[in-house]
Wavefront OBJ file of the C-alpha trace (Angstrom):
o trace
v -225.119 30.355 -90.206
v -223.728 33.216 -92.263
v -221.144 32.811 -94.999
v -218.526 35.464 -95.616
v -217.847 36.442 -99.177
v -214.303 36.020 -100.430
v -212.254 39.133 -101.122
v -212.727 38.850 -104.892
v -216.498 38.445 -104.503
v -216.699 41.481 -102.224
v -214.644 43.454 -104.728
v -217.005 42.443 -107.546
v -220.072 43.443 -105.524
v -218.558 46.841 -104.773
v -217.563 47.348 -108.395
v -221.094 46.476 -109.498
v -222.570 48.985 -107.047
v -220.238 51.654 -108.443
v -221.283 50.713 -111.979
v -224.953 51.158 -111.088
v -224.274 54.495 -109.399
v -222.500 55.590 -112.568
v -225.506 54.524 -114.647
v -227.723 56.708 -112.464
v -225.404 59.658 -113.039
v -225.693 59.050 -116.786
v -229.480 59.274 -116.599
v -230.657 55.672 -116.240
v -233.616 55.907 -113.854
v -235.766 52.777 -114.324
v -235.561 50.948 -110.986
v -236.100 47.573 -112.704
v -233.152 48.128 -115.034
v -230.863 49.355 -112.261
v -231.776 46.387 -110.054
v -231.102 43.940 -112.898
v -227.736 45.533 -113.675
v -226.870 45.258 -109.987
v -227.949 41.625 -109.849
v -226.084 40.114 -112.811
v -222.358 39.430 -112.226
v -220.845 40.907 -115.395
v -217.372 39.642 -114.490
v -218.594 36.082 -115.033
v -219.362 36.866 -118.685
v -216.065 38.408 -119.817
v -212.787 36.698 -120.593
v -210.833 35.889 -117.451
v -207.977 38.186 -118.474
v -210.445 41.097 -118.624
v -212.372 40.332 -115.425
v -210.756 43.256 -113.606
v -212.324 45.583 -116.215
v -215.772 43.975 -116.167
v -217.492 46.899 -114.445
v -215.901 49.673 -116.473
v -218.352 51.498 -118.720
v -216.819 50.157 -121.890
v -217.328 47.437 -124.461
v -214.918 44.507 -124.127
v -213.807 41.927 -126.705
v -215.322 38.443 -126.582
v -213.348 36.876 -129.406
v -214.914 35.887 -132.750
v -214.737 39.615 -133.628
v -217.584 40.295 -131.191
v -217.889 42.444 -128.068
v -219.896 42.649 -124.859
v -221.693 45.993 -124.963
v -220.825 48.703 -122.479
v -223.118 48.700 -119.423
v -224.658 52.088 -120.246
v -225.759 50.945 -123.708
v -227.268 47.731 -122.298
v -229.158 49.708 -119.666
v -230.236 52.439 -122.089
v -231.648 50.075 -124.703
v -233.562 48.043 -122.119
v -234.867 51.182 -120.411
v -236.193 52.512 -123.735
v -237.887 49.187 -124.479
v -239.444 49.051 -121.008
v -240.510 52.690 -120.729
v -244.061 52.776 -119.374
v -244.660 49.052 -119.887
v -243.554 45.501 -119.135
v -241.097 43.826 -121.494
v -243.328 40.751 -121.732
v -242.057 38.035 -124.069
v -238.692 39.259 -125.328
v -236.384 38.263 -128.189
v -232.703 39.187 -128.189
v -230.757 39.044 -131.444
v -227.088 38.391 -130.717
v -226.646 36.456 -127.478
v -222.882 36.990 -127.451
v -221.625 35.919 -124.025
v -225.143 35.847 -122.539
v -224.813 38.938 -120.324
v -227.581 41.090 -121.786
v -229.908 38.083 -121.902
v -229.334 37.561 -118.182
v -230.174 41.209 -117.501
v -233.301 40.974 -119.641
v -234.385 37.818 -117.817
v -234.441 39.748 -114.531
v -237.132 42.021 -115.990
v -239.012 40.200 -118.767
v -241.554 37.424 -118.345
v -239.621 35.191 -120.735
v -236.552 35.746 -122.906
v -235.432 34.041 -126.102
v -231.943 34.804 -127.341
v -230.439 33.748 -130.657
v -226.776 33.680 -131.691
v -225.298 32.887 -135.121
v -221.801 31.931 -133.915
v -221.722 28.442 -132.433
v -218.645 29.140 -130.279
v -220.420 32.057 -128.619
v -223.739 30.328 -127.989
v -221.894 27.469 -126.281
v -219.938 29.976 -124.185
v -223.150 31.804 -123.293
v -224.670 28.533 -122.084
v -221.638 27.915 -119.879
v -221.744 31.454 -118.499
v -225.454 31.267 -117.732
v -225.539 27.754 -116.272
v -224.424 28.762 -112.735
v -227.107 31.471 -112.610
v -229.930 28.983 -113.284
v -232.146 31.417 -115.156
v -235.506 29.635 -115.561
v -237.171 32.022 -118.017
v -234.367 32.159 -120.612
v -234.021 30.031 -123.746
v -230.953 30.078 -126.004
v -230.956 29.161 -129.679
v -228.234 28.779 -132.294
v -229.402 30.299 -135.568
v -229.650 33.250 -137.947
v -230.834 36.242 -135.951
v -231.936 38.137 -139.055
v -234.703 35.554 -139.449
v -235.847 36.078 -135.866
v -237.596 33.187 -134.160
v -240.939 32.679 -135.932
v -241.798 29.537 -133.987
v -241.935 31.573 -130.745
v -243.412 34.781 -132.186
v -245.031 37.200 -131.635
v -242.791 39.117 -129.228
v -243.663 42.090 -127.055
v -240.053 43.288 -127.153
v -237.175 42.683 -129.561
v -233.645 43.958 -128.924
v -230.885 43.693 -131.523
v -227.265 43.731 -130.347
v -225.673 44.413 -133.748
v -225.836 47.267 -136.223
v -227.659 47.150 -139.544
v -228.337 49.627 -142.343
v -231.775 48.113 -142.938
v -234.351 46.878 -140.429
v -234.871 43.123 -140.976
v -238.445 42.688 -142.140
v -238.733 39.334 -140.365
v -238.192 41.017 -136.994
v -240.837 43.663 -137.638
v -243.281 40.952 -138.694
v -242.677 39.137 -135.387
v -243.677 42.143 -133.264
v -246.857 41.698 -131.227
v -249.527 44.435 -131.178
v -248.099 47.335 -129.114
v -244.700 45.601 -129.315
v -241.376 47.434 -129.531
v -238.204 46.692 -131.472
v -234.930 48.509 -130.744
v -231.752 48.239 -132.810
v -228.639 50.155 -133.867
v -229.360 51.560 -137.353
v -226.644 52.644 -139.747
v -223.218 51.742 -141.065
v -220.227 53.677 -139.752
v -222.560 56.116 -137.987
v -225.291 54.363 -136.005
v -228.207 55.568 -133.917
v -230.672 53.692 -131.744
v -233.938 53.226 -133.621
v -237.120 52.067 -131.895
v -240.085 50.771 -133.875
v -243.441 50.474 -132.119
v -246.443 48.614 -133.496
v -249.424 50.758 -132.613
v -252.900 49.509 -131.753
v -254.083 50.065 -135.337
v -251.138 48.071 -136.695
v -249.199 51.048 -138.017
v -245.527 51.410 -137.162
v -244.014 54.412 -135.410
v -240.281 55.129 -135.414
v -238.267 57.028 -132.791
v -234.544 57.811 -132.942
v -232.218 58.138 -129.981
v -228.512 58.062 -129.087
v -225.509 57.580 -131.343
v -223.992 54.131 -130.756
v -221.403 51.795 -132.225
v -222.030 48.073 -132.682
v -220.503 45.243 -134.684
v -222.462 44.529 -137.895
v -225.521 42.294 -138.016
v -224.756 39.406 -140.368
v -226.912 36.723 -141.927
v -226.365 32.990 -141.698
v -224.532 30.916 -139.079
v -220.943 29.908 -138.458
l 1 2 3 4 5 6 7 8 9 10 11 12 13 14 15 16 17 18 19 20 21 22 23 24 25 26 27 28 29 30 31 32 33 34 35 36 37 38 39 40 41 42 43 44 45 46 47 48 49 50 51 52 53 54 55 56 57 58 59 60 61 62 63 64 65 66 67 68 69 70 71 72 73 74 75 76 77 78 79 80 81 82 83 84 85 86 87 88 89 90 91 92 93 94 95 96 97 98 99 100 101 102 103 104 105 106 107 108 109 110 111 112 113 114 115 116 117 118 119 120 121 122 123 124 125 126 127 128 129 130 131 132 133 134 135 136 137 138 139 140 141 142 143 144 145 146 147 148 149 150 151 152 153 154 155 156 157 158 159 160 161 162 163 164 165 166 167 168 169 170 171 172 173 174 175 176 177 178 179 180 181 182 183 184 185 186 187 188 189 190 191 192 193 194 195 196 197 198 199 200 201 202 203 204 205 206 207 208 209 210 211 212 213 214 215 216 217 218 219
C-alpha cells in the first residue's frame, strides 16, 4: 500500500530539493553533505511562524537571542570538516534547535551536541524526537569546556563566534582531528585547526561569516 504525502509535506520536500540545488550552485559538492541536507526536514526545527521560510538560505531567529544558521553555512562548515575523511566521533558546540546536529548525525559515526541554554536544549530534544536519531546525544552544559568525558573527538564544530579559540576544545581533538569555528568579533572568518600526526596544530582560514557570540556558563 502506498501513502500519499499531504500538500504541505510535498511542498516541504520540493523546497528542500530547491535548497540543495541552490547549495550546489554555491559550490557545495560533497555528496554526503548534500544528501544529509536533503534528508533533514529543516521546517521542523524553526518556529512555526517561520516554517514557510525554513528553506530560504538565511539564518532565522530561534528566540533566546539565538539563530538557526543559514543552510549554506551549515553545509560549508561540515564539508570543510569532512573534506577527504570521515567525520568520525563529532562534537557540536551550540545545539540550538538541533538542526545542525541532525545533519551531522547523517554523516558522522556518532555525534555529541552541547547547549548552554536550557530552553533550547529542551526544544532541540523535542524537535529531534520524531526523527529517532540513534547516534546523537544531547547535553546541557558549558560548550566552552567541551565534553571531556567523551573526548577525544575526530571533529569539533562550533556554532558561535569567539575571538579566542577555547583551549579545552583544542585539547579534546583526537590525532588527525579537525576543529572548525567562527573566529573574530564583529568581523568573523571560519578557522579550521587540524591536529597533525606529529601532534602539531595547523590553521586554515576560510569564508567570512557572522555568528552569535560564544558565551561561557549555562542559563
